[in-house]
ZANU-888407 format. One record per residue (C-alpha): residue number from 1; residue in three letters; chain; y, x, z. Coordinates in nm, 2 decimals. Example, Ala and Ser with C-alpha at 12.3 -4.5 7.8 and 13.67 -1.06 7.14 Angstrom:
BEGIN
   n res chain      Y      X      Z
   1 ALA     A  -0.45   1.23   0.78
   2 SER     A  -0.11   1.37   0.71
This chain:
BEGIN
   n res chain      Y      X      Z
   1 UNK     A  -2.30   0.16   0.87
   2 UNK     A  -2.07   0.34   0.64
   3 UNK     A  -2.01   0.15   0.31
   4 UNK     A  -2.09   0.32  -0.05
   5 UNK     A  -1.71   0.39  -0.10
   6 UNK     A  -1.69   0.58   0.22
   7 UNK     A  -1.98   0.80   0.12
   8 UNK     A  -1.82   0.85  -0.21
   9 UNK     A  -1.51   1.00  -0.04
  10 UNK     A  -1.73   1.27   0.11
  11 UNK     A  -1.90   1.39  -0.22
  12 UNK     A  -1.72   1.70  -0.38
  13 UNK     A  -1.63   1.67  -0.75
  14 UNK     A  -1.89   1.84  -0.96
  15 UNK     A  -1.80   2.19  -1.08
  16 UNK     A  -1.69   2.16  -1.44
  17 UNK     A  -1.65   1.77  -1.44
  18 UNK     A  -1.42   1.62  -1.69
  19 UNK     A  -1.07   1.53  -1.57
  20 UNK     A  -1.02   1.17  -1.47
  21 UNK     A  -0.82   0.96  -1.70
  22 UNK     A  -0.61   0.65  -1.70
  23 UNK     A  -0.65   0.52  -2.04
  24 UNK     A  -0.49   0.81  -2.27
  25 UNK     A  -0.35   0.98  -1.97
  26 UNK     A  -0.54   1.27  -1.80
  27 UNK     A  -0.49   1.27  -1.43
  28 UNK     A  -0.40   1.57  -1.22
  29 UNK     A  -0.50   1.54  -0.84
  30 UNK     A  -0.19   1.54  -0.63
  31 UNK     A   0.05   1.51  -0.91
  32 UNK     A   0.24   1.19  -1.00
  33 UNK     A   0.14   1.00  -1.31
  34 UNK     A   0.38   0.73  -1.45
  35 UNK     A   0.30   0.45  -1.67
  36 UNK     A   0.41   0.09  -1.78
  37 UNK     A   0.21  -0.21  -1.71
  38 UNK     A   0.25  -0.51  -1.90
  39 UNK     A   0.31  -0.86  -1.69
  40 UNK     A   0.07  -1.13  -1.79
  41 UNK     A   0.26  -1.48  -1.83
  42 UNK     A   0.15  -1.59  -1.50
  43 UNK     A   0.30  -1.27  -1.33
  44 UNK     A   0.63  -1.30  -1.55
  45 UNK     A   0.68  -1.65  -1.42
  46 UNK     A   0.58  -1.53  -1.06
  47 UNK     A   0.86  -1.27  -1.09
  48 UNK     A   1.12  -1.53  -1.19
  49 UNK     A   1.12  -1.65  -0.81
  50 UNK     A   1.47  -1.62  -0.67
  51 UNK     A   1.64  -1.65  -1.00
  52 UNK     A   1.52  -1.31  -1.14
  53 UNK     A   1.51  -1.20  -1.49
  54 UNK     A   1.20  -1.25  -1.71
  55 UNK     A   1.06  -0.89  -1.76
  56 UNK     A   0.78  -0.79  -1.98
  57 UNK     A   0.64  -0.47  -1.78
  58 UNK     A   0.64  -0.29  -1.45
  59 UNK     A   0.73   0.09  -1.39
  60 UNK     A   0.44   0.23  -1.20
  61 UNK     A   0.32   0.56  -1.05
  62 UNK     A  -0.02   0.68  -0.92
  63 UNK     A  -0.15   0.98  -0.75
  64 UNK     A  -0.51   1.06  -0.71
  65 UNK     A  -0.69   1.29  -0.46
  66 UNK     A  -0.91   1.58  -0.53
  67 UNK     A  -1.25   1.49  -0.67
  68 UNK     A  -1.12   1.17  -0.79
  69 UNK     A  -1.41   0.97  -1.01
  70 UNK     A  -1.32   0.62  -1.11
  71 UNK     A  -1.70   0.56  -1.17
  72 UNK     A  -1.71   0.49  -0.79
  73 UNK     A  -1.49   0.31  -0.56
  74 UNK     A  -1.18   0.44  -0.38
  75 UNK     A  -0.92   0.31  -0.15
  76 UNK     A  -0.57   0.24  -0.27
  77 UNK     A  -0.26   0.25  -0.07
  78 UNK     A   0.01   0.03  -0.20
  79 UNK     A   0.34   0.21  -0.12
  80 UNK     A   0.65  -0.03  -0.06
  81 UNK     A   1.02   0.07  -0.06
  82 UNK     A   1.32  -0.04   0.11
  83 UNK     A   1.50  -0.32  -0.06
  84 UNK     A   1.71  -0.18  -0.34
  85 UNK     A   1.52   0.14  -0.36
  86 UNK     A   1.23   0.25  -0.60
  87 UNK     A   0.88   0.25  -0.47
  88 UNK     A   0.81   0.49  -0.78
  89 UNK     A   1.05   0.74  -0.68
  90 UNK     A   0.93   0.77  -0.33
  91 UNK     A   0.55   0.76  -0.43
  92 UNK     A   0.53   1.15  -0.38
  93 UNK     A   0.61   1.13   0.01
  94 UNK     A   0.32   0.89   0.05
  95 UNK     A   0.09   1.02  -0.21
  96 UNK     A   0.07   1.37  -0.06
  97 UNK     A  -0.07   1.27   0.28
  98 UNK     A  -0.26   0.97   0.13
  99 UNK     A  -0.44   1.23  -0.11
 100 UNK     A  -0.52   1.43   0.20
 101 UNK     A  -0.70   1.13   0.34
 102 UNK     A  -0.89   1.07   0.01
 103 UNK     A  -0.68   0.79  -0.09
 104 UNK     A  -0.51   0.66  -0.42
 105 UNK     A  -0.15   0.60  -0.40
 106 UNK     A  -0.02   0.31  -0.63
 107 UNK     A   0.37   0.21  -0.66
 108 UNK     A   0.55  -0.03  -0.90
 109 UNK     A   0.90  -0.12  -0.97
 110 UNK     A   1.06  -0.38  -1.19
 111 UNK     A   1.21  -0.22  -1.51
 112 UNK     A   1.54  -0.36  -1.42
 113 UNK     A   1.69  -0.44  -1.08
 114 UNK     A   1.60  -0.77  -0.95
 115 UNK     A   1.87  -1.05  -0.87
 116 UNK     A   1.69  -1.11  -0.54
 117 UNK     A   1.42  -0.87  -0.45
 118 UNK     A   1.15  -1.12  -0.34
 119 UNK     A   0.81  -1.06  -0.24
 120 UNK     A   0.71  -1.23  -0.55
 121 UNK     A   0.88  -1.01  -0.76
 122 UNK     A   0.74  -0.69  -0.59
 123 UNK     A   0.40  -0.85  -0.60
 124 UNK     A   0.43  -0.93  -0.96
 125 UNK     A   0.48  -0.56  -1.03
 126 UNK     A   0.19  -0.44  -0.82
 127 UNK     A  -0.05  -0.70  -0.97
 128 UNK     A   0.05  -0.57  -1.31
 129 UNK     A  -0.02  -0.22  -1.21
 130 UNK     A  -0.37  -0.33  -1.07
 131 UNK     A  -0.43  -0.53  -1.42
 132 UNK     A  -0.36  -0.20  -1.58
 133 UNK     A  -0.61  -0.01  -1.34
 134 UNK     A  -0.88  -0.28  -1.40
 135 UNK     A  -0.87  -0.23  -1.78
 136 UNK     A  -0.92   0.15  -1.74
 137 UNK     A  -1.15   0.14  -1.44
 138 UNK     A  -1.36  -0.19  -1.43
 139 UNK     A  -1.40  -0.30  -1.08
 140 UNK     A  -1.09  -0.13  -0.95
 141 UNK     A  -0.95  -0.48  -0.83
 142 UNK     A  -1.23  -0.49  -0.59
 143 UNK     A  -1.15  -0.15  -0.44
 144 UNK     A  -1.02  -0.16  -0.08
 145 UNK     A  -0.65  -0.16  -0.04
 146 UNK     A  -0.39  -0.09   0.22
 147 UNK     A  -0.01  -0.19   0.21
 148 UNK     A   0.23   0.06   0.37
 149 UNK     A   0.58   0.16   0.39
 150 UNK     A   0.85   0.31   0.62
 151 UNK     A   1.14   0.12   0.78
 152 UNK     A   1.22  -0.17   0.54
 153 UNK     A   0.94  -0.07   0.33
 154 UNK     A   0.71  -0.13   0.64
 155 UNK     A   0.86  -0.48   0.67
 156 UNK     A   0.80  -0.55   0.30
 157 UNK     A   0.44  -0.42   0.33
 158 UNK     A   0.35  -0.71   0.56
 159 UNK     A   0.46  -0.96   0.30
 160 UNK     A   0.30  -0.77   0.00
 161 UNK     A  -0.03  -0.72   0.20
 162 UNK     A  -0.04  -1.10   0.27
 163 UNK     A   0.00  -1.17  -0.11
 164 UNK     A  -0.24  -0.91  -0.22
 165 UNK     A  -0.49  -1.07   0.03
 166 UNK     A  -0.41  -1.43  -0.10
 167 UNK     A  -0.47  -1.31  -0.44
 168 UNK     A  -0.81  -1.19  -0.34
 169 UNK     A  -0.78  -0.82  -0.27
 170 UNK     A  -0.99  -0.66  -0.01
 171 UNK     A  -0.69  -0.54   0.23
 172 UNK     A  -0.84  -0.30   0.50
 173 UNK     A  -0.50  -0.21   0.66
 174 UNK     A  -0.11  -0.23   0.69
 175 UNK     A   0.05   0.09   0.78
 176 UNK     A   0.42   0.04   0.90
 177 UNK     A   0.63   0.34   1.01
 178 UNK     A   0.96   0.29   1.16
 179 UNK     A   0.94  -0.08   1.20
 180 UNK     A   1.14  -0.27   1.44
 181 UNK     A   1.07  -0.64   1.36
 182 UNK     A   0.71  -0.81   1.34
 183 UNK     A   0.70  -0.92   0.98
 184 UNK     A   0.32  -0.95   0.96
 185 UNK     A   0.34  -1.25   1.18
 186 UNK     A   0.63  -1.38   0.97
 187 UNK     A   0.45  -1.33   0.65
 188 UNK     A   0.20  -1.61   0.76
 189 UNK     A   0.49  -1.86   0.72
 190 UNK     A   0.54  -1.77   0.35
 191 UNK     A   0.19  -1.68   0.23
 192 UNK     A  -0.16  -1.79   0.27
 193 UNK     A  -0.37  -1.48   0.32
 194 UNK     A  -0.63  -1.69   0.52
 195 UNK     A  -0.76  -1.63   0.87
 196 UNK     A  -0.91  -1.30   0.79
 197 UNK     A  -0.55  -1.16   0.78
 198 UNK     A  -0.56  -1.15   1.15
 199 UNK     A  -0.83  -0.88   1.16
 200 UNK     A  -0.67  -0.67   0.92
 201 UNK     A  -0.61  -0.33   1.12
 202 UNK     A  -0.24  -0.24   1.16
 203 UNK     A  -0.10   0.11   1.23
 204 UNK     A   0.25   0.11   1.36
 205 UNK     A   0.40   0.46   1.37
 206 UNK     A   0.69   0.53   1.60
 207 UNK     A   0.94   0.83   1.64
 208 UNK     A   0.99   0.89   2.00
 209 UNK     A   1.37   0.97   1.92
 210 UNK     A   1.41   0.70   1.66
 211 UNK     A   1.75   0.53   1.70
 212 UNK     A   1.70   0.27   1.43
 213 UNK     A   1.34   0.15   1.52
 214 UNK     A   1.33   0.27   1.89
 215 UNK     A   0.99   0.31   2.08
 216 UNK     A   1.08   0.01   2.28
 217 UNK     A   1.14  -0.20   1.98
 218 UNK     A   0.82  -0.09   1.82
 219 UNK     A   0.63  -0.17   2.16
 220 UNK     A   0.78  -0.53   2.13
 221 UNK     A   0.65  -0.54   1.76
 222 UNK     A   0.31  -0.45   1.86
 223 UNK     A   0.31  -0.70   2.15
 224 UNK     A   0.45  -0.99   1.92
 225 UNK     A   0.18  -0.91   1.66
 226 UNK     A  -0.10  -0.92   1.94
 227 UNK     A   0.05  -1.25   2.06
 228 UNK     A   0.07  -1.39   1.73
 229 UNK     A  -0.31  -1.34   1.69
 230 UNK     A  -0.37  -1.01   1.54
 231 UNK     A  -0.67  -0.86   1.69
 232 UNK     A  -0.64  -0.47   1.59
 233 UNK     A  -0.29  -0.33   1.63
 234 UNK     A  -0.24   0.04   1.70
 235 UNK     A   0.08   0.20   1.82
 236 UNK     A   0.11   0.58   1.77
 237 UNK     A   0.40   0.80   1.85
 238 UNK     A   0.54   1.13   1.72
 239 UNK     A   0.81   1.40   1.80
 240 UNK     A   1.08   1.27   1.55
 241 UNK     A   1.35   1.03   1.46
 242 UNK     A   1.36   0.78   1.19
 243 UNK     A   1.15   0.95   0.91
 244 UNK     A   0.79   0.92   0.77
 245 UNK     A   0.55   1.14   0.97
 246 UNK     A   0.29   1.24   0.70
 247 UNK     A   0.03   1.34   0.96
 248 UNK     A   0.03   1.00   1.09
 249 UNK     A   0.00   0.83   0.76
 250 UNK     A  -0.30   1.02   0.67
 251 UNK     A  -0.43   0.96   1.02
 252 UNK     A  -0.36   0.58   0.98
 253 UNK     A  -0.55   0.57   0.64
 254 UNK     A  -0.84   0.76   0.78
 255 UNK     A  -0.85   0.49   1.05
 256 UNK     A  -0.87   0.21   0.81
 257 UNK     A  -1.15   0.37   0.63
 258 UNK     A  -1.34   0.42   0.94
 259 UNK     A  -1.65   0.20   1.01
 260 UNK     A  -1.53   0.13   1.37
 261 UNK     A  -1.16   0.06   1.41
 262 UNK     A  -1.17   0.00   1.77
């Protein structure tokens, strides 16, 4: 049986409906909205892990799909970037295919470069963004979430997804494109998402001509995840090299949202 939030995705926006807003900002479907999100004292402390500076707020970006209405639950893709890169600057590449699949895309960066870009640093910025959404849209913290990225961002998505689950988010997927190492299994050594993490669906997206994350390496990643106890790992290929394939991202998000993921 489809859940209520899945049914909501199928409902068109009412003609003439008021535009959705995030606080004082009007949201335009398919466009990037940037905002600052204050870090709570607990999140400021979390971000210090690894000797990082104390920062007051995160730099965030958001994209919403057509028909978005915050009165109903919507799935959220947390976009992760390669170490040393900006998730906010890359949000458009993830946001367009995610919007086509009926998903919100959320990205967050520190306001200054981290001394050591730890998962705790990234998770603190992401949680600050969720705090901001929750204030504007009560209940947003209970909306379904997927963590995703490409290449190094794919590796990071496993750790961030584990931390999100550890923090009580309803994680329904990990989308990992161009990933040549099994970081989902490694994330269990550093975080405590609980046994339900093994049931989170994982989509591996592999370019047939990728010289960095070769098809052989990605098959090894899949096999390692299955051997490690993950129950629902899907490896899909496309004709391309080491680059995000938008159609695969949209397909993966639709798969996460499907009632039967087998």
